[in-house]
Structures are given as structure tokens and as C-alpha cells.
C-alpha positions in Angstrom: -10.4 60.6 -13.3 -7.6 58.7 -11.7 -7.4 61.2 -8.9 -11.1 60.7 -8.2 -10.7 56.9 -8.2 -7.8 57.1 -5.9 -9.7 59.5 -3.5 -12.6 57.1 -3.5 -10.6 54.1 -2.5 -8.6 56.1 0.0 -11.9 57.1 1.7 -13.1 53.5 1.6 -9.8 52.3 3.2 -9.9 55.0 5.8 -13.5 54.2 6.7 -12.7 50.5 7.0 -9.8 51.2 9.3 -11.9 53.4 11.5 -14.7 50.8 11.7 -12.3 48.0 12.6 -10.4 49.9 15.2 -13.3 51.8 16.8 -13.3 51.1 20.5 -16.6 49.7 21.6 -17.8 47.6 24.5 -17.9 43.8 24.4 -21.7 43.9 24.3 -21.9 46.3 21.4 -19.5 44.2 19.4 -21.4 41.1 20.1 -24.8 42.7 19.2 -23.3 44.1 16.0 -21.7 40.8 15.0 -25.0 38.9 15.6 -26.9 41.5 13.5 -24.4 41.2 10.7 -24.6 37.4 10.9 -28.4 37.6 10.8 -28.3 39.6 7.6 -25.8 37.2 6.1 -27.9 34.2 6.9 -31.0 35.9 5.2 -29.0 36.6 2.1 -27.6 33.0 2.1 -31.0 31.4 2.7 -32.8 33.4 0.0 -29.8 32.8 -2.4 -29.6 36.4 -3.3 -26.9 37.4 -5.8 -25.4 40.5 -7.3 -25.1 43.4 -4.9 -26.5 41.2 -2.1 -23.7 38.7 -2.5 -21.2 41.6 -2.2 -23.0 42.8 0.9 -22.7 39.3 2.5 -19.0 39.3 1.8 -18.6 42.9 3.1 -20.4 42.1 6.3 -18.4 38.9 6.8 -15.1 40.7 6.0 -15.8 43.4 8.6 -16.3 40.8 11.4 -13.1 38.9 10.3 -11.0 42.1 10.2 -12.5 43.2 13.6 -11.4 39.8 15.0 -7.9 40.1 13.5 -7.5 43.6 15.1 -8.7 42.3 18.5 -6.5 39.2 18.2 -3.5 41.3 17.4 -3.9 44.0 20.1 -5.4 42.2 23.0 -4.7 38.4 23.2 -1.0 37.8 22.8 0.9 36.8 26.0 3.6 39.2 27.2 6.9 38.8 25.4 8.8 38.3 28.7 6.8 35.2 29.5 8.5 33.4 26.6 7.1 29.9 27.5 3.6 31.4 26.9 4.6 33.8 24.1 6.4 31.5 21.7 3.5 28.9 21.2 1.0 31.9 21.5 2.8 33.6 18.6 2.8 30.5 16.5 -1.0 30.1 17.0 -1.5 33.8 16.2 0.6 33.5 13.0 -1.4 30.4 12.0 -4.7 32.3 12.4 -3.3 35.3 10.5 -2.3 32.9 7.7 -5.9 31.7 7.5 -7.3 35.2 7.4 -4.8 36.1 4.6 -5.8 33.0 2.6 -9.5 34.0 3.1 -8.7 37.5 1.8 -6.9 36.1 -1.2 -9.6 33.6 -2.0 -12.3 36.3 -1.8 -10.2 38.4 -4.2 -9.8 35.5 -6.6 -13.5 34.6 -6.7 -14.9 38.1 -6.4 -16.3 38.0 -9.9 -15.8 34.5 -11.4 -16.2 34.1 -15.2 -19.5 32.4 -16.0 -19.4 29.0 -17.5 -18.7 29.4 -21.2 -21.2 28.1 -23.7 -20.4 25.1 -25.8 -18.5 25.8 -29.0 -17.4 23.9 -32.1 -15.4 24.7 -35.2 -17.6 26.4 -37.9 -17.4 25.7 -41.6 -14.8 28.0 -43.1 -12.9 28.6 -39.8 -9.1 28.0 -39.9 -8.3 24.5 -38.7 -4.9 24.5 -36.9 -2.9 21.3 -36.8 -2.8 19.6 -33.4 -0.3 17.3 -31.7 -1.7 15.2 -28.9 0.9 14.2 -26.3 0.3 11.3 -23.9 3.3 11.2 -21.7 3.9 7.8 -19.9 6.4 6.3 -17.5 5.2 3.1 -15.9 1.4 2.9 -16.7 0.2 -0.5 -17.9 -0.7 -1.5 -21.4 -4.5 -1.6 -21.0 -4.7 1.9 -19.5 -2.6 3.4 -22.3 -4.6 1.5 -24.9 -7.8 3.1 -23.6 -6.3 6.6 -23.5 -4.8 6.3 -27.0 -8.0 4.9 -28.5 -10.0 7.8 -27.0 -7.4 10.3 -28.4 -7.6 8.6 -31.8 -11.4 9.0 -31.8 -11.3 12.8 -31.3 -13.7 14.7 -33.6 -11.1 16.6 -35.7 -9.9 16.4 -39.3 -7.6 13.4 -39.5 -5.0 15.2 -41.6 -4.7 17.9 -38.9 -4.4 15.5 -36.0 -1.3 13.6 -34.8 -1.3 11.4 -31.7 2.0 10.8 -29.8 2.7 8.3 -27.0 5.8 9.8 -25.2 7.2 6.8 -23.5 9.7 7.4 -20.7 9.5 3.8 -19.5 11.2 2.4 -22.6 14.1 4.8 -23.1 17.5 3.7 -24.3 18.8 4.4 -20.8 16.3 2.0 -19.3 16.7 -0.7 -22.0 20.4 -0.7 -21.1 20.0 -0.7 -17.4 22.8 -2.6 -15.5 20.1 -4.7 -13.9 19.2 -7.4 -16.5 15.6 -7.8 -15.2 15.0 -4.0 -15.4 16.5 -3.9 -18.9 14.4 -6.8 -20.1 11.3 -5.2 -18.6 12.0 -1.9 -20.4 12.6 -3.7 -23.7 9.4 -5.7 -23.4 7.5 -2.4 -22.7 9.2 -0.7 -25.6 8.3 -3.5 -28.0 4.7 -3.9 -26.9 3.8 -0.2 -26.8 5.5 0.4 -30.2 3.3 -2.4 -31.6 0.2 -1.0 -29.9 0.8 2.5 -31.4 1.3 1.0 -34.8 -1.9 -1.0 -34.5 -3.9 2.1 -33.4 -2.3 4.4 -35.9 -0.5 6.7 -33.5 3.1 7.7 -33.1 5.4 6.1 -30.6 8.3 8.2 -29.3 10.9 7.6 -26.7 14.3 9.2 -26.0 17.9 8.4 -25.0 17.8 9.3 -21.3 15.2 10.1 -18.6 16.2 13.8 -18.1 14.0 16.5 -16.4 11.1 14.0 -15.8 7.7 14.9 -17.4 8.8 18.3 -18.6 11.8 16.7 -20.4 9.5 14.1 -22.0 7.1 16.7 -23.2 9.9 18.9 -24.6 11.2 15.8 -26.5 7.7 15.6 -28.0 7.9 19.2 -29.0 11.2 18.7 -30.7 9.8 15.9 -32.9 6.4 17.4 -33.8 5.2 20.5 -35.7 1.5 21.0 -34.8 0.3 24.6 -34.3 -1.4 23.5 -31.0 -0.4 20.9 -28.4 -2.9 18.9 -26.3 -1.6 17.2 -23.2 -3.3 14.2 -21.6 -1.9 12.2 -18.7 -1.7 8.5 -19.4 -4.8 7.9 -17.3 -6.8 10.9 -18.7 -8.9 9.9 -21.7 -10.5 12.7 -23.7 -14.1 12.9 -24.8 -14.8 13.0 -28.5 -15.5 16.7 -28.5 -12.4 17.9 -26.6 -10.8 19.7 -29.6 -14.1 21.0 -30.9 -14.7 22.7 -27.6 -11.2 24.1 -27.1 -9.6 24.9 -30.5 -12.0 27.8 -31.6 -10.8 30.0 -28.7 -7.3 30.2 -30.3 -8.8 31.9 -33.3 -10.3 34.6 -31.1 -7.0 35.7 -29.4 -3.6 35.4 -31.0 -1.9 35.9 -27.6 -3.8 33.0 -26.0 -1.4 30.3 -24.9 -3.7 28.0 -22.9 -7.2 26.6 -22.8 -7.5 24.5 -19.6 -10.4 22.2 -18.8 -11.2 20.4 -15.5 -10.0 17.0 -14.4 -13.0 14.7 -14.0 -12.4 11.4 -12.2 -14.2 8.1 -12.7 -13.0 6.6 -9.4 -13.0 7.9 -5.9 -9.9 9.1 -4.0 -9.0 7.2 -0.7 -11.2 9.5 1.4 -14.2 9.1 -0.8 -13.8 5.4 -1.2 -13.1 4.6 2.5 -15.8 6.9 3.8 -18.2 5.9 1.0 -19.1 9.5 -0.1 -18.1 9.3 -3.7 -21.6 8.9 -5.2 -23.3 11.6 -3.2 -20.7 14.2 -2.1 -18.9 16.7 -4.5 -15.3 15.5 -5.2 -12.4 17.4 -3.5 -11.2 18.8 -6.8 -14.5 20.2 -7.8 -14.2 23.4 -5.6 -10.9 24.2 -7.4 -12.1 23.5 -10.9 -15.7 24.7 -10.6 -15.2 28.0 -8.7 -11.5 28.9 -8.1 -10.3 28.3 -11.7 -13.2 30.4 -12.9 -12.1 33.1 -10.5 -8.5 32.9 -11.7 -9.8 33.1 -15.2 -11.4 36.5 -14.5 -7.9 37.8 -13.7 -6.2 36.1 -16.7 -4.5 33.8 -14.2 -6.0 30.4 -14.9 -3.0 28.1 -15.0 -1.9 24.9 -16.7 -2.8 21.8 -14.6 -0.6 19.3 -16.4 -3.3 17.6 -18.4 -6.7 18.2 -20.1 -5.3 21.3 -21.7 -4.5 22.7 -25.2 -1.5 25.0 -25.6 -0.1 27.1 -28.4 3.3 25.9 -29.7 4.4 29.4 -30.6 4.2 30.4 -26.9 5.9 27.3 -25.8 8.8 27.9 -28.2 9.2 31.5 -26.8 9.4 30.0 -23.3 11.9 27.3 -24.4 9.3 24.6 -23.9 7.8 23.3 -20.7 9.6 24.5 -17.6 11.5 21.9 -15.7 13.1 23.6 -12.8 10.4 22.6 -10.3 8.6 19.2 -10.1 5.3 21.0 -11.0 6.2 21.9 -14.5 2.6 22.8 -15.3 2.1 25.8 -13.0 5.7 26.9 -13.6 5.2 27.0 -17.3 2.0 29.0 -17.0 3.6 31.5 -14.6 6.4 32.0 -17.0 4.1 32.6 -20.0 1.8 34.9 -18.1 4.8 37.0 -17.2 5.5 37.3 -20.9 2.0 38.8 -21.5 0.4 35.6 -22.9 -3.2 34.9 -22.0 -5.1 31.9 -20.7 -8.8 30.9 -20.4 -10.6 28.1 -18.5 -13.6 26.1 -19.7 -15.7 24.8 -16.9 -16.8 21.6 -18.6 -15.4 18.1 -18.1 -13.9 17.0 -21.4 -11.6 14.2 -20.0 -12.1 11.4 -17.6 -9.2 10.2 -15.5 -8.2 8.1 -12.5 -7.2 9.2 -9.0 -4.8 7.4 -6.7 -6.6 4.4 -5.1 -4.4 3.9 -2.0 -3.8 6.4 0.7 -0.1 6.1 0.2 -0.3 7.0 -3.5 -2.6 9.9 -2.6 -0.1 11.3 -0.2 2.7 10.8 -2.7 0.8 12.8 -5.3 0.0 15.6 -2.8 3.6 15.6 -1.7 4.7 16.3 -5.2 2.2 19.1 -5.6 3.1 20.7 -2.3 6.9 20.5 -2.9 6.6 21.7 -6.4 4.5 24.8 -5.5 6.9 25.5 -2.7 9.8 25.3 -5.1 8.1 27.8 -7.5 7.5 30.1 -4.6 11.2 30.0 -3.7 12.5 30.2 -7.3 10.0 32.6 -8.7 8.2 34.5 -5.9 5.0 35.6 -7.7 4.7 38.9 -5.8 8.0 40.1 -7.3 7.7 38.3 -10.7 8.3 40.9 -13.4 5.7 41.0 -16.2 2.7 39.9 -14.1 -0.2 42.2 -13.3 -0.9 42.9 -9.7 -4.0 40.7 -9.9 -2.0 37.8 -11.4 0.6 38.2 -8.6 -2.2 37.9 -6.0 -3.8 34.9 -7.8 -0.5 33.0 -8.0 0.3 33.8 -4.4 -3.1 32.4 -3.4 -2.5 29.2 -5.3 1.0 28.6 -4.0 0.6 29.8 -0.4 -2.4 27.4 0.0 0.1 24.6 0.2 1.5 26.0 3.5 -1.6 24.8 5.3 0.2 21.8 7.0 1.9 24.3 9.3 -1.3 25.9 10.5 -3.2 22.6 10.7 -0.6 21.0 12.9 -0.4 24.2 15.1 -4.2 24.1 15.5 -3.9 20.4 16.4 -1.4 20.8 19.2 -2.3 24.2 20.5 -4.8 22.9 23.2 -2.1 20.7 24.6 -0.1 23.7 25.8 -2.9 24.6 28.3 -4.2 21.1 29.1 -0.9 19.4 29.6 1.5 22.3 30.6 -0.9 25.0 31.9 0.5 27.6 29.5 -1.6 30.7 28.7 -1.1 31.1 24.9 -4.4 33.0 24.3 -5.3 35.6 26.9 -9.0 36.2 26.7 -12.0 35.6 29.0 -14.9 33.3 28.1 -17.0 36.3 27.2 -14.4 37.7 24.9 -14.0 34.3 23.3 -17.7 34.1 22.6 -18.0 37.7 21.3 -15.0 37.7 19.1 -13.7 34.1 18.3 -17.1 32.3 18.1 -18.7 35.0 15.9 -15.6 35.0 13.7 -15.7 31.2 13.3 -19.5 31.2 12.5 -19.2 34.1 10.1 -16.2 32.3 8.4 -18.3 29.1 8.1 -21.3 31.1 6.6 -19.1 32.8 4.1 -17.4 29.6 2.9 -20.7 27.7 2.7 -22.3 30.6 0.7 -19.4 30.7 -1.7 -18.4 27.0 -2.0 -21.4 25.1 -0.6 -22.2 23.4 -3.8 -18.7 22.1 -4.2 -17.5 21.5 -0.7 -19.5 20.3 2.3 -18.9 21.7 5.8 -15.8 20.4 7.6 -14.6 18.3 4.6 -11.8 20.8 3.8 -10.5 20.5 7.4 -10.5 16.7 7.1 -8.6 16.8 3.8 -6.1 19.2 5.2 -5.6 17.1 8.4 -5.0 13.8 6.6 -2.4 15.4 4.3 -0.7 17.6 6.9 0.8 14.8 9.0 3.0 13.7 6.0 3.2 16.9 4.0 4.7 19.0 6.8 8.1 17.3 6.8 8.1 17.2 3.0 7.7 20.9 2.7 10.3 21.5 5.4 12.7 19.4 3.3 12.1 21.7 0.3 12.7 24.8 2.3 16.0 23.4 3.5 17.1 22.2 0.0 14.9 23.6 -2.8 16.5 21.4 -5.5 16.2 18.1 -3.6 12.7 16.9 -4.7 12.5 14.7 -7.7 9.5 14.0 -9.9 7.7 10.8 -8.9 4.9 9.3 -11.1 1.7 8.8 -9.1 0.3 5.2 -9.3 -3.4 5.3 -10.3 -4.1 1.9 -11.7 -3.9 0.1 -8.4 -6.5 -2.1 -6.8 -7.0 -3.1 -3.2 -7.9 -6.8 -3.1 -8.0 -7.1 0.7 -9.1 -4.7 3.5 -6.1 -3.4 5.4 -4.5 -0.6 7.3 -2.5 1.9 5.2 1.2 1.7 5.7 1.0 5.4 6.6 -1.7 4.9 9.3 0.5 4.8 12.4 0.8 8.5 13.1 -3.0 9.0 12.9 -3.6 6.4 15.7 -0.9 8.0 17.9 -2.5 11.5 17.4 -5.9 10.1 18.2 -4.6 8.5 21.4 -3.0 11.8 22.4 -6.3 13.7 21.8 -8.1 11.1 24.0 -5.6 11.9 26.7 -6.4 15.5 26.2 -10.1 14.8 26.8 -9.1 13.0 30.1 -7.1 16.1 31.1 -10.0 18.3 30.4 -12.2 16.3 32.8 -9.4 16.4 35.4 -8.9 20.1 35.2 -12.7 20.7 35.5 -12.6 18.7 38.7 -9.4 20.0 40.1 -9.8 23.7 39.1 -13.5 24.6 39.0 -12.6 28.3 39.2 -11.0 28.0 35.7 -13.9 26.0 34.2 -14.6 28.7 31.6 -11.2 28.6 29.9 -11.0 24.8 30.4 -14.3 24.2 28.6 -13.2 26.4 25.7 -9.9 24.6 25.3 -11.5 21.2 25.9 -14.1 21.9 23.2 -11.3 22.8 20.8 -9.5 19.5 21.7 -12.8 17.6 21.2 -13.2 19.0 17.7 -9.7 17.9 16.9 -10.6 14.4 18.2 -13.7 14.3 16.0 -11.5 15.2 13.0 -8.9 12.6 14.0 -11.4 9.9 14.5 -12.8 10.5 11.0 -9.2 10.2 9.6 -8.9 6.7 11.1 -11.6 5.7 8.6 -9.6 7.2 5.8 -6.5 5.2 6.5 -8.5 2.0 7.1 -8.6 0.9 3.5 -11.6 -1.0 2.3 -11.4 -3.9 -0.1 -12.4 -2.8 -3.6 -15.1 -5.1 -4.9 -14.5 -4.1 -8.6 -11.1 -3.4 -10.1 -12.7 -0.5 -12.1 -15.7 1.8 -11.4 -18.9 1.4 -13.5 -20.2 4.5 -15.3 -24.0 4.6 -16.0 -24.8 5.0 -19.7 -27.7 4.0 -21.9 -26.7 2.5 -25.3 -28.6 0.1 -27.5 -26.7 -3.1 -28.4 -26.9 -6.6 -29.6 -25.4 -9.7 -27.9 -24.9 -13.0 -29.6 -26.8 -15.8 -27.9 -26.0 -19.5 -27.5 -27.7 -20.5 -30.8 -25.8 -17.8 -32.8 -28.7 -15.3 -33.1 -28.4 -11.7 -32.0 -30.4 -10.6 -29.0 -31.3 -6.9 -28.5 -30.4 -5.3 -25.3 -29.4 -2.0 -23.6 -26.0 -1.3 -22.0 -26.7 0.2 -18.6 -23.2 0.7 -17.3 -19.7 0.3 -18.5 -16.2 0.2 -17.0 -12.7 -0.4 -18.5 -13.2 -4.1 -17.7 -16.8 -4.9 -18.7 -20.4 -4.0 -19.2 -23.8 -4.7 -17.7 -26.6 -5.4 -20.3 -30.3 -5.6 -19.9 -32.0 -8.0 -22.3 -35.7 -9.1 -22.7 -35.1 -12.8 -23.1 -31.5 -13.3 -21.9 -32.3 -16.1 -19.5 -33.3 -18.5 -22.1 -30.9 -17.5 -24.9 -27.7 -16.6 -22.9 -25.6 -18.8 -20.7 -23.2 -18.0 -17.8 -19.5 -18.6 -18.2 -19.4 -18.5 -22.0 -17.5 -16.4 -24.5 -19.7 -14.5 -27.0 -19.7 -11.1 -28.7 -21.4 -7.7 -28.6 -22.0 -5.0 -31.2 -23.4 -1.5 -31.0 -23.7 1.8 -32.8 -20.6 3.8 -32.1 -20.3 7.6 -31.7 -17.0 7.7 -33.6 -16.1 5.9 -36.8 -14.7 2.4 -36.0 -13.9 -0.1 -38.7 -15.4 -3.0 -36.8 -18.2 -2.5 -34.2 -18.1 -6.1 -32.9 -16.0 -7.3 -30.0 -15.6 -10.4 -27.8 -17.0 -10.6 -24.3 -17.3 -13.2 -21.6 -20.6 -13.7 -19.8 -19.9 -13.9 -16.1 -23.5 -14.0 -14.8 -27.1 -13.9 -15.9 -29.8 -12.9 -13.4 -33.5 -12.1 -13.5 -34.7 -8.5 -13.3 -38.4 -8.6 -13.6 -39.5 -9.5 -17.1 -36.0 -9.0 -18.4 -32.5 -10.3 -17.5 -29.3 -8.6 -16.4 -26.2 -9.9 -18.1 -22.8 -9.1 -16.6 -19.9 -9.3 -19.1 -16.2 -8.9 -19.1 -14.4 -7.5 -22.2 -12.1 -9.7 -24.1 -10.0 -7.1 -25.9 -7.8 -8.9 -28.5 -7.4 -6.3 -31.3 -6.9 -2.5 -31.5 -10.5 -1.9 -32.6 -11.6 -3.5 -29.3 -10.0 -0.7 -27.4 -11.6 1.8 -29.6 -15.0 0.3 -28.9 -14.4 0.3 -25.1 -13.2 4.0 -25.4 -16.3 4.8 -27.4 -18.6 3.5 -24.6 -16.6 4.8 -21.7 -15.2 8.2 -22.8 -16.8 9.5 -26.0 -19.8 11.3 -24.5 -18.7 14.1 -22.2 -22.4 15.0 -21.4 -22.5 11.9 -19.1 -19.7 13.3 -17.0 -21.3 16.7 -16.7 -24.6 15.2 -15.6 -22.9 13.0 -13.0 -20.9 15.9 -11.7 -23.9 18.2 -11.4 -25.9 15.4 -9.6 -23.5 15.7 -6.7 -23.2 19.5 -6.5 -25.9 20.2 -3.9 -25.4 22.6 -1.0 -26.8 20.6 2.0 -26.3 23.6 4.3 -24.2 24.2 7.5 -26.5 22.4 10.0 -27.2 19.3 8.0 -23.6 19.2 6.8 -22.3 19.4 10.4 -24.7 16.7 11.6 -23.7 14.4 8.7 -20.0 15.0 9.4 -20.5 14.1 13.1 -22.3 10.9 12.1 -19.6 9.9 9.6 -16.9 10.6 12.2 -18.5 8.5 14.9 -18.9 5.5 12.5 -15.4 5.9 11.0 -13.8 6.2 14.4 -15.3 2.8 15.4 -14.4 1.3 12.0 -10.8 2.6 12.3 -10.4 1.2 15.8 -11.9 -2.1 14.5 -9.3 -2.2 11.7 -6.5 -1.5 14.2 -7.7 -4.5 16.4 -8.2 -6.7 13.3 -5.0 -6.0 11.4 -2.4 -5.1 14.0 -0.5 -7.9 15.7 2.6 -8.1 18.0 6.0 -7.8 16.3 7.2 -11.2 15.0 3.8 -12.6 14.2 3.1 -14.1 10.8 0.9 -11.2 9.8 0.0 -11.0 6.1 1.9 -8.3 4.3 -1.3 -6.6 3.1 -2.5 -6.1 6.7 0.6 -4.4 8.1 0.4 -0.7 8.9 
């Protein structure tokens, strides 16, 4: 049987090589590519699955591989012309990296695991004990109170559940800091959080020294706890009430299961979504990873730990000597180690936590720098392709996840490549206009169709390119520093509870304006070359078009680094919950809570105008989803406005006791169905044409807005410019 299987795949490989290398005329290749593309578009338009989906991928792969063969054998400049050859080789390597990543991603998602049905513990099933770890370093009191209150409300037998706040901001080392102010701050934090934990009925744990960052903090938690399973939630990741009900049962199915990972769902937009105002209508950046790539990894038993929103088996962690701390991405490193020891993982594609993303562009880049450096460290320390104990599929999956973070190299190469011809007249890509149309353009269009077919619900056209560009400018030097010194990077906590009170330019904005100016100069050079060298108009138009695309991308990025003022400190989440609010005369008025944030609620009442007054303290009560001793809490009425026959009442929470935080958590975090509905409402494939037109319109507007911010907030050196406006 093995011999027959080997012979089959050998024949397939031989046929593929022959098809790719078959010498045909330019016209035949173009006609074939157009026919293949037509079939792909029909399959995509009709949304055909099964064998048809595989046919779409096969046809697309054939065009991509044909392009790679042509690019390798026919387009590189002669080696002896080193000025042309060196940048030409760099461009070629960048393209081959993209093709390799496409191949790896197609392998990963070739047969993704369908979304698993909802589960819960059945009567009579074993109920393992669970320790919930909430590691913290510098997060504020209110944020931690909300997360701990949500964890305390988890639907699980109380005698089997222990909540731990692992505080690395109040260690003995920090409380004895040589700087008196820092020492006092650490002591105040230690005292206030210890009291908060006591009031909420959770355990407070700190340690002597801040060693090995988050991994060391988690391992300290392991040393002081005994639960069979360990749930990990970042300080800004509050779990839904059903988190353990949905995840614990899987450990009874497989005694070698070490991880159940769930997606990270975010209540607030990242800087791109906020500044471009796409958060409410466009799928979030992380949804492609969590909604399709993680399910693909799951099919190969390669879904990995993402640092939070996960449940792990203590036995496996003990065998691995705890959470790995050699790199600054302890989550993926831990999963890689345990997969190599033949432990299994699964992924549940259902949001069961709600978290916060970095609000400022600077914090966003800081977070991505840590991810990129950590993944590069793992690749240098534990190269997955040669990692003993992994299956071949797991090796390829981990290679895909880690090599992705090398994208800054290719993105910068693609950005500067047109300059070699426009500014220096170098020939780094030897091809005629006809060859470019027949090979390169069909490759690009096929690539776009394949990506939209596979990821269209979770990533709109050109958004990936924008995200990669805005990160590459700052990630490239960070990755190079890791390659030079793999042990240099240190773990830095990402700030996520920030707010932007004033519109301003990001402090990291300057390089983006310089690049935009350089690309504008490239447009001018394109016009000059068309006028001065009309006989080379064909190649000039191709390179100029490439430069123009980069300009559109760079213009859109100007809007990303032009940070809008945040009207509200926290985002509102739509809900519908019956409630009662106490009126001026002391009676209770019935109403409906329409939305909630960590700071307050909006309530619709039938007769609020006559019985509620603005700028007054009052109270609210409602039926909770989880048991709470007292369902009444203080609020402050900020405004009352007419809304037809009813009134809208805007209120701010006045949290004064532990049960208040439990009530806020019950409104904001308890019901995970709200998050799933909100997520699905944005997951719409708008198509290539509409997506492209929309991206162009966004770019035009954001270019103008970014240039406006530059004029508004940039002043000559020495001026009395406000600090928040400096770039």
C-alpha cells in the first residue's frame, strides 16, 4: 500500500514539474492563465466548496508556480552586472519568500477543523480542579477589578475553582527599589491589590524578584497552586461566564491534551481601526488568524498557546518544567516544547474572553515588536524544521507561524525596488511589457483571487498590505537586532488602558512622512522619464504604476499615524437587559440597558424625563446572569434626553464596593453570545472590486487627513508646541 501511495505522489510531482517547466509561447501561457483565472472566478462567485475549492487552489497554484519558474530562469540580471544583480536578487528573494509563505499557508488551511459545537460539563462527569491565573505588572486597579470579578463569576463549582492575581508590580524587589517614589508606588499597589483580592474572594500572590518576566510570574503561580488545570487570562482579558464549561470537557476526552486555546476578542479598536474608522464594519486584523489559520493549525495538531484565553493541563506543564522563558514569547515556545513531547492541543473557534488592544500607534508597534522578536528568537533557538519529536506537518505549521514575522524584509524591498530604476536607471527585473502582463499580472491577480476566496470573510483586499507596511518600518530594525544578538530582547508589557484625549501625530510618525515624500518624488521621476525617454515608456509605466501603488499604501498609513481624539475612554458594547433606576422621588423606574462600557451605561426609560434629573447620584439594579449578593449599585446621571416617547439616560458607574465590579462584569463580560454576534456581523466578504474601490477611497481621504495633521501639529523647532502634538 505504501509503495502505491509513494508511486501516486511521485507521478503527481513529476506531472506538476513537467507542466510548470513546459516551454510554451507567451500567447499560449497568457490564454491558459486567463482560462484558469476564469474558472477560479466562477468557483469563487458561486461559492462552491469541496472538490471545487481544491480545484480553485490547484489552478491558482499552477499559475503561481509557473510564474516562479519563469521568474527564476528568465528575469534575473546577469551576475557580472553587480549593480543590477544585487538589488535584483533581493527583489527575487522577496518574491520567493511570498510564494513560500503562500504555499505554507495553503498547506495549513487545506482542511481546517470545522467550528466545534458548544459543550458543557454533564452530570456525573469528572470535575477537575482549576486554577485561574491573571498575571499583572502595571495595569490599573479598575481594569484588574473587572477581570477578577469576571473570573470570580465563572460558571464552575466553587470548591473546584481558585482565582489567582499574580502581581509582578508589587514584588519585594520593587517595594525595596532604591528610588523612594518607585518603592512607595509599588507598596501602594501591593496594599490596594491585596485588599481588592481579599474583598473579591480571590488569592493575591507576588514574589521576591521580577525574574523571567511573564513566564517567571506564571511559574511562580504554578509553584503555589495545585489545580489539575490552569486557565490563563491577561490582565485585560475578562472571561465570559461559560469559559470553563466550554473548555474543560475536552480534557476528559484526551489524556494527552495539554491545551485548549480560544480566540482573543477585543472590545476596542487597534490604532488602524480607530484612526481609519473601520472598527464597526470591517473584520478585525486578528480574526483571520483566529477564525481560519488557527482552525487550520488545529487540523494538524499544531494550534499553539497564545498567552491568554487558554486552558492548560498542569501535568504537561510539570513535564515541561513550567512555562518556557528563554524567548519573550513564552506562549508559542511552551506549545512548541509540549508538541515535541507528543502532547496534543485543540482550538475552539468561539470568543469566550473580551480584551483590550493597544490604543496608541506607539503601543501597537511595541506589542508587535515583542511578537516579532520573540518568534525570531524561537526560530533561532529551536528551529522548528529540525525540532525532534514534531511531525512533519507540525514542523511546517510552526515554520509558517514563525517565518511570517520576516515580512518586514520583503515589504521594505517592495517599497524601495521601483527607486532603483526611477532614480538610478538600474535594470533589476529583465522582462518586456508583454511578459510582465502575461506572467506577473496574471500571478498577482490569481494570488488576489486565491486570498479573497480563502480569507475574504476575515480580511478585506489590501488591508494585509497596509498592516504589514505600517509595522515594517519599525519592526525591521528590531528583527535585525535579534539576529545580531538573540538574547538581547527583554519582555515589555503592552499598555492597553491608554486613552487619547487630544488629536495628535504619533511620536513614530516621522518616517512615514519621509517615505511618502520619497514616493511623491518617484511619481515626478516617472513623468520625467516618460517625457525624456518615450522609447522606454513600457517599462517606465510598469515601474511607475508599482511606485503609485506604494504611494497609495503610504498615503493611507499617514491616516493611521494621525491619531484621532477618543471621545469615550472606553467603548460601548450593545446589550439588552431589563433594569430599574431610582428616580428623584425614590421610586424605581423600569428601563432597558441598551449599551454598557467599563465606565457606564445607556438606559432607555419610558418616563425618565419627568422622574430623573441630570447631574445627580442615584442607583440601578438588574437581574444578573451570575450569583451576586447585592444587585444594586450607585450610578451618576450625566444626561437625560428625549428619544420619541421615551428618554435616554446616560450614566456613569460609581463603583465603591467589590460587588459593584461584579455587577459591571456581569453586564459587560458574562454573555459570550454577544461577542459572537458582533464578530459575525463584520465577517462579510465584500469582494475584490468593491474592496479595492473602498481601499482607494479610504486612502485618498486618509492621505489628505494625514497631511492636514502634519500642517496642524508640526511646528518649527523651538516653538512652544504642546507635548501631545509633537511627532
